[in-house]
C-alpha positions as CSV (number, residue, x, y, z in Angstrom):
1,M,0.0,0.2,0.0
2,A,1.4,3.4,-1.0
3,R,1.9,6.1,1.4
4,T,0.3,9.3,1.2
5,K,2.3,12.5,1.5
6,E,1.6,14.1,4.8
7,F,2.6,17.5,4.3
8,D,1.7,21.0,3.0
9,H,3.1,21.1,-0.7
10,D,3.3,25.0,-0.6
11,S,5.1,25.7,3.1
12,V,7.5,22.8,2.0
13,L,8.1,24.3,-1.4
14,L,8.8,27.8,0.5
15,K,11.3,26.1,2.8
16,G,13.3,24.8,-0.3
17,M,12.9,28.3,-2.0
18,R,14.2,29.9,1.2
19,L,17.2,27.7,1.3
20,F,18.0,28.2,-2.3
21,W,17.5,32.1,-2.1
22,E,20.0,32.2,1.0
23,Q,22.5,29.6,-0.6
24,G,22.3,29.5,-4.1
25,Y,21.8,26.3,-6.4
26,E,25.2,25.1,-6.3
27,K,25.7,25.4,-2.7
28,T,22.6,23.7,-1.7
29,S,22.6,19.7,-1.5
30,M,19.9,17.4,-1.7
31,Q,20.5,16.4,1.9
32,E,20.3,20.0,3.0
33,L,16.9,20.2,1.1
34,V,15.6,17.3,2.5
35,S,16.6,18.3,6.2
36,H,15.4,21.9,5.9
37,M,12.2,20.9,4.1
38,G,11.3,18.2,6.6
39,V,10.1,15.7,3.8
40,H,11.7,12.2,3.0
41,K,13.7,12.1,0.2
42,G,11.5,9.7,-1.7
43,S,8.4,12.0,-1.2
44,M,10.7,15.0,-2.4
45,Y,11.5,13.4,-5.4
46,D,8.0,12.0,-6.2
47,T,6.6,15.8,-5.4
48,F,9.2,17.9,-6.6
49,G,11.4,16.0,-9.1
50,D,14.9,16.3,-8.9
51,K,17.2,19.3,-7.7
52,K,16.8,21.4,-10.8
53,S,13.1,20.9,-11.1
54,L,12.7,21.7,-7.3
55,Y,14.7,24.9,-7.9
56,L,12.6,25.9,-11.0
57,K,9.4,25.2,-9.0
58,A,10.6,27.3,-6.1
59,L,11.7,30.0,-8.3
60,N,8.4,30.0,-10.1
61,R,6.7,30.4,-6.7
62,Y,8.8,33.4,-5.8
63,S,7.8,35.0,-8.8
64,E,4.4,34.5,-8.1
65,K,4.5,35.8,-4.6
66,L,6.2,38.7,-5.8
67,E,4.0,39.4,-8.5
68,Q,0.9,39.1,-6.2
69,S,2.8,41.3,-3.4
70,Y,3.0,43.9,-6.1
71,K,-0.6,43.9,-7.1
72,L,-1.7,44.2,-3.4
73,R,0.8,46.8,-2.6
74,I,0.1,49.0,-5.5
75,A,-3.6,48.9,-5.3
76,G,-4.9,52.3,-4.8
77,L,-1.4,54.2,-5.3
78,S,-0.8,56.9,-7.8
79,A,1.4,56.0,-10.6
80,T,4.7,57.7,-8.8
81,E,3.7,56.1,-5.3
82,A,3.6,52.7,-6.9
83,I,6.9,52.9,-8.8
84,R,8.4,54.2,-5.5
85,M,7.0,51.3,-3.8
86,L,8.7,48.9,-6.1
87,F,11.9,50.5,-5.2
88,E,11.1,50.5,-1.4
89,R,10.2,46.9,-1.6
90,A,13.9,46.2,-2.9
91,I,15.2,47.8,0.0
92,H,12.8,46.2,2.6
93,P,11.5,43.0,1.3
94,G,9.8,41.8,4.4
95,E,11.3,40.5,7.9
96,E,11.0,37.0,6.7
97,S,12.8,37.2,3.6
98,P,16.4,36.9,2.9
99,V,18.4,39.9,1.7
100,G,18.4,40.4,-2.0
101,C,16.3,38.8,-4.7
102,F,16.1,35.2,-5.6
103,I,15.3,36.4,-9.4
104,V,18.7,38.5,-9.3
105,N,20.6,35.5,-7.7
106,T,19.4,33.0,-10.3
107,A,20.3,35.5,-13.2
108,V,23.8,35.8,-11.7
109,E,24.4,32.1,-10.6
110,L,22.4,30.3,-13.4
111,A,21.1,32.1,-16.4
112,Q,24.2,32.2,-18.6
113,H,24.3,28.6,-18.6
114,D,20.9,27.4,-17.9
115,S,18.0,28.2,-20.5
116,E,15.1,27.3,-18.2
117,A,16.4,29.3,-15.6
118,R,17.3,32.4,-18.0
119,E,13.6,32.0,-19.2
120,C,12.3,32.4,-15.6
121,V,14.3,35.3,-15.2
122,H,13.3,37.1,-18.3
123,Q,9.6,36.1,-17.7
124,F,9.9,37.9,-14.4
125,W,11.8,41.0,-15.6
126,D,9.4,41.3,-18.6
127,Y,6.4,41.2,-16.2
128,T,7.9,44.1,-14.0
129,E,8.9,46.0,-17.1
130,Q,5.2,45.8,-18.2
131,L,4.0,46.7,-14.8
132,I,6.3,49.9,-14.9
133,R,5.1,50.8,-18.3
134,D,1.5,50.5,-17.3
135,L,2.0,52.5,-14.3
136,I,3.8,55.4,-16.3
137,M,0.9,55.0,-18.9
138,E,-1.9,55.4,-16.3
139,G,0.0,58.4,-14.6
140,Q,0.0,60.0,-18.0
141,Q,-3.7,59.3,-18.8
142,S,-4.5,60.9,-15.3
143,G,-2.2,63.9,-15.9
144,E,0.1,62.9,-12.8
145,L,3.2,62.4,-15.3
146,S,4.0,64.3,-18.5
147,K,2.8,62.8,-21.8
148,T,6.2,63.8,-23.1
149,L,7.7,60.9,-21.1
150,D,8.7,57.6,-23.3
151,A,7.1,55.0,-21.2
152,E,8.7,52.3,-23.1
153,S,12.1,53.7,-22.5
154,L,11.3,54.5,-18.9
155,S,10.0,51.1,-18.3
156,Q,13.5,49.6,-19.4
157,Y,15.3,52.2,-17.4
158,F,13.4,51.6,-14.0
159,N,13.5,47.9,-14.5
160,N,17.3,48.1,-14.7
161,A,17.6,50.4,-11.8
162,L,15.3,48.0,-9.9
163,I,17.4,45.1,-10.8
164,G,20.9,47.0,-9.8
165,L,19.3,48.2,-6.5
166,R,18.4,44.3,-5.7
167,V,22.0,43.6,-6.3
168,M,23.2,46.5,-4.2
169,V,21.3,45.7,-1.0
170,K,23.2,42.4,-0.6
171,T,26.3,44.4,0.3
172,I,25.5,48.0,1.2
173,T,24.0,48.5,4.7
174,D,23.8,52.4,4.4
175,E,20.1,52.9,4.0
176,D,20.5,56.7,3.4
177,K,22.5,55.7,0.3
178,L,20.1,53.5,-0.9
179,R,17.3,56.1,-0.5
180,Q,19.4,58.6,-2.4
181,I,19.3,56.0,-5.1
182,I,15.8,55.6,-5.0
183,E,15.2,59.7,-5.0
184,M,17.7,60.3,-7.9
185,N,15.6,57.6,-10.1
186,M,12.4,58.9,-9.3
187,S,13.7,62.5,-10.4
188,V,13.4,61.2,-14.0
189,L,9.7,61.2,-13.6
190,N,9.8,64.9,-13.2
191,G,11.0,65.6,-16.5
């Protein structure tokens, strides 16, 4: 008689996500994953597949969580407030979150030589760029932002700045410096 899985799939996946986020793909062993996630090795393989499959599932779950968080946090905000919130979130992702961004970590560690990881990274960056583009266009329609601003170019600029900020928070603890970077980026909208 086959044993039934007696664990919450999502909470176990989130534990794996956190370990990969903190340590990276290469430095995380299957034994560490089994111990950290609290599941039997056989159940983990049956549910999530091999290490790479688990990593990709964790990365996709991270993307989903971040997208949901963005939608909740920008609801009711003006375009400028919403874009600022994206930058603020890069500095303060939440008390339970490791420093930095799992997507950025994946881009640096795996995207160059792993097409599936690269695709996940690109999908999330495309999502963020589209979100910013939509916010700029909404701001232009409402009169908050100048119609002379190029929404396409600005969305690329802000996405790049956001990625850079996510890298910087891993090594810079001077919050004043990080906030000055945000202010400089936000000043582009005044133009």
